[in-house]
C-alpha positions in Angstrom: 97.3 65.7 175.7 97.0 62.3 174.2 94.3 61.3 177.1 92.6 64.5 176.5 92.1 63.8 172.6 90.9 60.4 172.7 87.3 61.4 174.1 87.3 64.1 171.7 88.0 61.1 168.4 85.5 59.0 169.8 83.1 61.0 169.9 83.9 62.5 166.6 84.5 59.0 165.3 80.7 57.6 166.8 78.9 61.0 165.2 80.8 60.3 162.0 78.9 56.9 162.2 75.9 58.3 163.1 76.0 61.1 160.4 76.2 58.2 157.7 73.3 56.2 158.9 71.3 58.4 160.1 70.6 61.8 160.7 69.2 61.1 164.8 71.4 62.3 166.8 73.2 60.2 170.0 71.3 62.1 172.4 68.1 61.6 170.8 69.0 58.4 170.9 69.0 58.0 174.8 72.9 57.3 174.2 75.4 58.7 177.0 77.8 61.4 175.0 81.7 61.2 176.1 83.1 64.8 174.8 86.3 65.1 176.9 84.1 68.4 178.2 82.7 68.2 181.5 80.3 70.7 180.7 78.7 69.2 177.4 78.5 65.4 178.5 77.1 66.3 182.1 74.5 68.8 180.3 73.5 65.9 177.4 73.1 63.3 180.5 70.8 65.7 181.8 68.3 66.0 179.5 68.7 62.5 178.4 67.5 61.4 182.1 64.9 63.9 181.8 63.2 63.0 178.4 63.2 59.4 180.7 61.6 60.5 183.5 58.9 62.2 181.6 58.6 59.5 179.1 57.6 57.1 181.9 54.8 59.1 183.1 51.6 57.5 181.9 49.5 60.0 180.5 46.4 58.3 180.6 46.6 59.2 184.2 44.6 56.6 185.8 45.2 57.2 188.9 43.3 61.0 188.7 40.1 58.9 187.9 40.4 56.1 190.0 38.9 57.8 193.0 36.0 58.6 190.8 35.5 54.5 189.4 35.7 52.7 192.9 33.0 55.1 194.4 30.9 54.5 191.3 31.9 50.6 191.2 32.7 51.5 186.8 35.5 50.1 184.7 38.8 51.4 185.0 38.1 52.9 181.5 35.2 54.6 181.7 35.6 58.0 180.2 35.5 61.5 181.9 32.2 62.1 180.3 30.5 59.0 182.0 32.0 60.1 184.9 31.2 63.5 185.1 27.5 62.7 184.4 27.4 60.4 187.0 28.8 63.0 189.5 26.4 65.3 188.8 23.1 62.7 189.4 24.6 61.8 192.5 24.6 65.3 193.7 21.5 66.6 191.7 19.2 65.3 194.8 21.0 67.4 197.5 18.9 70.2 196.1 15.6 68.7 197.3 17.3 68.4 200.8 18.4 72.1 200.8 22.1 71.2 200.6 24.9 73.5 198.7 27.7 71.8 197.6 31.3 73.1 195.6 34.2 72.0 195.0 37.0 75.2 196.0 40.8 74.3 193.9 43.1 76.7 195.4 45.2 76.4 197.9 44.2 72.7 198.2 40.9 71.3 196.8 38.4 70.9 198.6 34.4 70.2 198.9 32.5 72.6 200.7 29.0 71.5 202.1 26.7 73.8 203.6 24.1 71.4 205.1 20.2 72.0 204.7 17.7 69.1 205.9 20.3 66.1 204.9 21.1 64.1 207.9 24.2 62.1 207.8 22.9 59.0 207.6 21.5 60.2 204.2 25.2 62.1 202.9 26.2 60.8 199.9 30.2 60.7 201.9 31.9 58.4 199.3 30.9 60.6 196.4 32.2 63.9 198.6 35.3 62.1 199.6 36.0 60.4 195.5 35.6 64.0 194.2 37.8 65.8 196.7 40.4 62.9 196.1 40.2 62.8 192.6 41.2 66.7 192.6 43.7 66.4 194.9 45.4 63.9 193.2 44.9 66.6 189.8 46.6 69.1 191.3 49.4 67.6 192.9 50.2 65.9 189.6 49.6 69.2 187.6 52.2 71.0 189.8 54.6 68.1 189.2 54.6 68.6 185.6 54.4 72.0 186.0 58.5 71.4 187.5 59.5 69.4 185.3 58.5 71.2 182.1 59.7 74.4 184.3 63.8 72.0 184.0 62.8 71.7 180.4 62.4 75.3 179.7 65.7 75.6 181.3 67.8 73.2 179.4 66.7 74.5 176.3 67.7 78.1 177.4 71.0 76.4 177.8 71.9 74.9 174.7 72.2 78.7 173.5 75.2 79.1 176.1 76.4 75.7 175.2 76.3 76.7 171.3 78.5 80.0 172.4 81.0 78.1 174.2 81.8 76.1 171.1 82.8 78.9 169.4 85.5 79.4 172.0 87.1 76.1 171.9 88.9 76.4 168.5 91.2 73.1 167.5 90.2 71.6 171.4 87.0 70.7 169.9 87.7 68.1 166.6 84.3 68.4 165.9 82.5 71.1 166.3 79.9 70.2 163.5 78.6 67.1 165.2 78.5 68.6 168.6 76.2 70.8 167.2 73.9 68.5 165.7 73.7 66.7 169.0 73.3 70.6 170.7 70.3 70.6 167.8 69.3 67.1 168.8 68.8 67.8 172.7 66.7 70.7 171.5 64.3 68.1 169.5 64.5 65.8 172.7 63.3 69.0 175.1 60.8 69.9 172.6 59.0 66.7 172.6 59.3 66.6 176.5 57.5 69.9 177.1 54.8 68.6 174.6 53.7 65.8 176.3 54.2 67.7 179.4 51.5 70.4 178.1 49.6 68.0 177.0 49.2 66.0 180.1 48.8 69.5 182.2 45.5 70.5 180.0 44.3 66.8 181.1 44.8 67.6 184.8 43.0 71.2 184.1 39.9 69.6 182.6 40.0 66.8 185.0 39.8 70.2 187.4 37.6 71.9 185.8 35.2 69.1 184.9 35.0 68.0 188.8 33.9 71.9 189.4 31.1 72.0 187.2 29.7 68.4 188.4 29.9 69.4 191.9 28.8 73.0 192.2 25.5 73.3 193.5 26.3 76.9 195.4 28.1 75.8 197.9 31.0 78.2 198.2 28.1 80.9 197.5 26.3 79.4 200.6 29.2 79.6 202.7 30.2 83.3 202.0 27.1 84.5 202.2 26.5 82.9 205.7 30.4 84.5 206.9 29.4 87.7 205.6 25.9 87.7 207.5 27.5 86.9 210.4 30.1 89.4 210.4 27.6 92.2 209.4 26.0 91.2 213.1 29.2 90.6 214.5 30.2 93.4 217.2 33.4 93.9 218.8 33.7 93.8 222.6 34.1 96.1 224.8 37.2 95.9 226.7 37.4 96.5 230.7 38.1 100.0 231.9 41.5 100.6 233.8 40.9 102.0 237.4 44.6 103.2 236.9 44.6 104.4 233.3 41.8 107.1 233.3 40.0 109.8 235.2 37.1 109.8 236.9 34.1 109.5 234.7 35.5 107.2 232.5 37.7 110.3 230.3 40.8 109.0 229.1 44.0 111.6 228.9 44.2 112.6 225.7 48.1 111.4 224.5 50.5 113.6 224.8 51.6 115.9 221.8 47.7 115.6 220.3 46.0 118.9 220.5 42.8 119.5 221.8 39.7 119.7 219.3 38.8 123.4 217.9 35.4 123.2 220.0 37.2 122.0 223.5 37.4 125.3 226.3 40.7 126.1 227.1 42.0 125.5 230.3 44.1 127.6 232.4 47.9 127.1 232.7 47.8 124.4 235.1 51.0 123.9 238.2 53.7 121.5 236.8 52.5 118.1 237.6 54.8 116.1 239.7 56.3 112.6 238.7 53.7 110.0 239.3 55.1 107.1 240.5 52.6 104.4 238.7 53.2 101.8 235.9 53.6 104.3 233.6 56.9 106.3 234.7 58.6 108.2 231.7 
């Protein structure tokens, strides 16, 4: 009992000092908490780890623009607007050669290029590769941050469960109000985490939309039109006639259980057939 009481007393004493000196909770300071309750200590530790991981993420998202700045020989701090203008200027020349280009985002970003009169030597592959790589990185980053956001929201939902569990401890938890303050502090931390993730995810979305609009000269539409035209003229291959599966004249016997059409003549009852000896024995 004494061993179990010591962590709780130490936790209560630490919280008392924090309450006198500052309104910021221990979890907001990133300090590990030892309450003597495994579920609470584990929860606060997970919240702190998530905040540290998200805090380390660079909101500048330089890697998203890096393929473009390198391909265009631009400064690393070049704005997205300038990069998109450069992209439009480079892609614009494709139209005079009858070339259509588009960027498809889902399921994975890919540049759709419908070749016209533009030869392989004249094609600006560096631009197309840079656009596609930038889009791939943007979508991958978006999906990664989305997973972190889902985790933050799950931790936020668990706070209510911890509050309910506090009511069941009674005298086993010497300073319930201070523990409640830590849970509330965890809520503020998770709110900060979610706001940062949402902000960076919007940046990724903006990057994808900007790239899609900058490079779009109708490549996807032209490719779909070609596919539709090809399908319109496509005819299925005729299956070769089977020698043993059809009657003379190429007429296949009607499947068992299917009645004859109303206009078909009614034949006289046939004599009982003998059991065939071919591959279709029943």
